[in-house]
N, C-alpha and C positions, 0 to 999 in steps of 0.2 A: 178809146178811153180804157179799154181792157190792158192796154200795154202799161198805163200808170198804175192800175191796180196791181199788176204783176210785180212792178218793181218797188212799189211804194204802198204796201198794205197797212202802214201805220197812220196814214192821213185820217183826219177827223171826217165826220159826215159832211160838215160845212165846206172843208177843202175839196172833198170829192164832188160836191155840188157845183163849187165854183169851176173846177176843172171840166166838169161835164158840160158846162155852158159855152166853153170856149169854141167848140167847133161851129155851132150855129152863128155865134157872134162874128167869128172871123169870116165865115161864109157870106154872111149878109153884107158885112162892111167891104169885104174884098170884092164884091160884085160892083160896088159904087167907087171905092178908092183902092186901087191895087197895092197892097202892102205885103202881100205874100205871093210868091210865084204861083201862077195858075196851076201848074202841074204839081205843086206841093201841097195844095190845100187839102186834098184827100189824105195826106200823110201828115197833118198837122200834129197829131200827138206823138208820133215817132220823131219826125224831123225838126220839130220847133219846140214842143212842150218838154218831151222827154230829154232831148238834147240839152235844153236849158237846165233841166233838173239835174243834170250830170255834175253840175258844181256842188250840189248838196251831198254828192257822194264822196266828194274830195275834201270838202270842209263844211263846217257848220257855223253859220253866222250866229254870233252871240246876240242874245236879246238885247236891244237897245242900241245895236250898232247901226251905222249908216252906210249905205251902198249906193254907188253911183253906176247907172248903165249908159255907157257912152255909144251913141249911134243906135239906139234901141230900135228903129225901124218900125215894125209892127208891134214892138212890145216884148221882144225877146232879147236876152233872157229874163228881163225884169219882171214881167207879169207872172210867169210861172213861179219864179223864185218869191215874189211877194206873197202868192198864195201858200207857198211852202213854209214861209217864215213870217207869220203874221206879226210877230213883235219886233221886226226889224223895219227900219225905215228905208224906202227905196226913192231915189231920184231918177227918172227915165229922161234922157235928153236926146234930141235929134234936131238937125238944122232944117228939115223939111216939115213945114208947117202941116201938110195934109196927113202925114203919118202920125204926128203927135195929135192931131184932131181924133183920129181913129183910135189911138191908144187912150185918150182920155174918155171917149165913149165907152170903151171896154172896161176901163177902170170903174166908170160909174155904174155900168150894167152889173158888174160883180160886186159892187159894194167894198171895194178894197179902200181902206181907210189909212193904209201904210204906204201910199204911193203918191208921188208928185210927178206930173209929166210937164216938160217944159221945152218950148222950141228955142234952142239957143246953140250955138257952135262951141265945142268943147274947149277951144283956144280963149273963149270969152268968160267962161264959167268961173266963178269965184267959190270959195268954200272947201272945206277939207272932208275927206272921206276915208273910212277905214279899209273899204274894199271898193275897187273899181273894176267892173265887169264889161266885157265887150265881145260881140260876136261877129268876127270877120269884117271889120270896119276898115282896116289899113295896116300896112306893114307895122310890126312891132315897135320899131325905132320911132316911127311917127307918132304912134299912139302914146309912147313914153313921153315924148317931147311935148305933146298937147296936154297930158294930163299930170305930169310930175308936180306941178304946182298945187294940185288938189289931193295929193296923198298925205296921210298922216305919217309920222315917223315909224309907226308900227304897221303901216298900211301894206296892202297887197294889190297888184293888178292881175286879174284873172281873166285869160283871153283864150277864146276858142280858135282852134287852128285845124286845117286839114292838110294831109300830105306831109311832104318833107319840110322840116323846120330848122335843120341844122344850121344853114346859113343865116337865117334871120335871127338865130339865138346867139351867134358868135359873140357879139358885144356883151351879151347879158348872161353868158353860161355860168357864171359864178353866183348868180343871184336867181336863176331860174330853175324850176322843177317842172318836168314834162310828164303828164299823166295820160296814158292812153284811155279813151272812154270805153274801148272794148274790154278793159278790166272789169267793167261794171254792167255793161249792156251787150248782149250777144247778137243783136240783128246785124246783118251785113252793112247797113248804112253807117255804122260806127267803126268799121274796121280801121279807117285811116283817120278818124277824128281824134283830136287831142285837146287837153287843157293845159295851158301854161300858166303857172303861178310864179309871178316875179315880185320878189320882196323889195322893200324900199332899200335904195342904196345912195 
């Protein structure tokens, strides 16, 4: 939790309380339904929570905007972002029912009123979103293909990637901006991590 305080000293007391509850909630649920790698659970705040919050260093979601988290898994990046942006509406989707079940339990425990969790495949999802976020779900071209129907004309796709991304970005280089997370967080874990912002085209 100290690592959140280090980089985000401006959060309210309520936000800090919500963040502080995450470790025990995930530890408890992960023992029943594995939604986070067992070796990662002790690094929850660095590798999942802080990693998710890197988006907020790159852009700020406007109050009243709507954000879709595709392939949310255990609720990342959606849940940390929903805590950070209480006036933004988040929809978290995953095709795996047990993951969405855990996500819903954590949403309930935190009292998050700005989050909806839904079991659905992105290909079947209707509706438009100003921002679509995703954390290592699939290749960028496949993700664009699945979600383009859900972008608004001013929308952005925001994707977490690690390692080399040049080949994956070839088709989208005129629309993409690559931001190294190491610009913001100095821990070794983030050295090769990037955020790709892809504008509507």
